[in-house]
C-alpha positions as CSV (number, residue, x, y, z in Angstrom):
1,M,59.9,140.7,62.3
2,K,60.5,137.0,61.6
3,E,64.2,137.6,61.1
4,S,64.5,139.5,64.5
5,L,62.7,136.6,66.2
6,L,64.9,133.9,64.6
7,R,68.0,135.8,65.7
8,G,66.7,136.5,69.2
9,D,67.2,140.2,68.5
10,F,64.4,141.7,70.6
11,R,65.7,145.3,70.2
12,L,65.2,144.9,66.4
13,L,61.8,143.3,67.1
14,H,60.5,146.3,69.0
15,E,62.0,148.7,66.4
16,V,60.1,146.8,63.7
17,M,56.9,146.8,65.7
18,R,57.2,150.5,66.5
19,S,57.8,151.4,62.8
20,S,54.9,149.2,61.8
21,W,52.7,151.1,64.3
22,D,53.8,154.4,63.0
23,A,53.2,153.4,59.4
24,K,49.7,152.0,60.2
25,R,48.8,155.3,62.0
26,R,49.9,157.3,58.9
27,T,48.2,155.2,56.3
28,A,45.0,154.2,58.0
29,S,43.6,156.9,60.2
30,A,40.5,154.9,61.0
31,I,42.6,152.3,62.7
32,V,43.7,154.6,65.5
33,N,41.5,156.8,67.6
34,E,42.0,158.9,70.7
35,R,41.2,155.9,73.1
36,I,43.7,153.6,71.3
37,E,46.3,156.4,71.4
38,M,45.8,156.9,75.1
39,I,46.1,153.2,75.8
40,Y,49.3,153.1,73.8
41,E,50.7,156.1,75.7
42,K,49.8,154.7,79.1
43,A,51.6,151.4,78.2
44,V,54.7,153.1,76.9
45,E,54.8,155.4,80.0
46,A,54.7,152.2,82.2
47,G,57.6,150.6,80.3
48,A,56.2,149.0,77.1
49,Y,58.6,149.3,74.1
50,C,55.9,149.3,71.5
51,A,52.5,148.0,70.4
52,R,50.7,146.6,67.5
53,I,47.0,146.5,66.7
54,S,45.7,143.1,65.5
55,G,42.6,142.7,63.5
56,A,40.1,145.6,63.4
57,G,41.6,147.3,66.5
58,G,40.1,145.0,69.1
59,F,43.3,143.5,70.3
60,M,46.6,145.3,71.1
61,I,49.9,143.5,71.5
62,F,52.6,145.2,73.7
63,L,56.2,144.2,73.7
64,T,57.8,144.9,77.1
65,D,60.7,143.8,79.2
66,P,59.5,141.0,81.5
67,M,60.6,143.0,84.5
68,R,58.1,145.8,83.5
69,K,55.2,143.5,82.5
70,Q,53.4,143.9,85.8
71,Y,53.7,147.7,85.7
72,V,52.4,147.9,82.2
73,A,49.4,145.6,83.0
74,E,48.6,147.5,86.2
75,S,48.7,150.8,84.3
76,L,46.4,149.5,81.6
77,R,44.0,148.1,84.2
78,R,43.8,151.4,86.1
79,W,43.1,153.4,83.0
80,E,41.0,150.9,81.0
81,E,38.9,148.7,83.3
82,T,37.1,146.9,80.6
83,G,40.3,145.5,78.9
84,I,41.7,142.1,79.6
85,V,45.5,141.7,79.9
86,Y,47.0,138.4,78.7
87,S,50.5,137.2,79.0
88,C,52.4,135.3,76.4
89,H,55.7,133.7,75.8
90,F,57.5,132.1,72.9
91,T,58.0,128.3,72.9
92,S,59.2,125.8,70.4
93,A,55.5,125.2,69.6
94,G,54.9,128.9,68.9
95,A,53.3,131.7,71.0
96,Q,51.0,130.7,73.8
97,A,48.7,133.1,75.8
98,W,46.6,132.8,78.9
99,N,44.4,135.1,81.0
100,C,46.4,136.6,83.9
101,R,43.5,138.2,85.9
């Protein structure tokens, strides 16, 4: 993942994230449940490339083309009203996020 970011290779980044998601689902069945799978599917249908669960499954990170970000966020909000969608971007100081409600 680090190598893909340093090279600016976002295609490789989403391939790494997707394979990480698949590996986590195969090795830790308690990490993924029907609700998380549906959230993932809805995001991918709306244009997200991939996702990653952070921590104990309380936070999902989606990688998407900036042009599809709004569609992904709207799709997630329609399906999962209790979730909060944050945006982030990479800076020389690292990743920054903010609430985009």
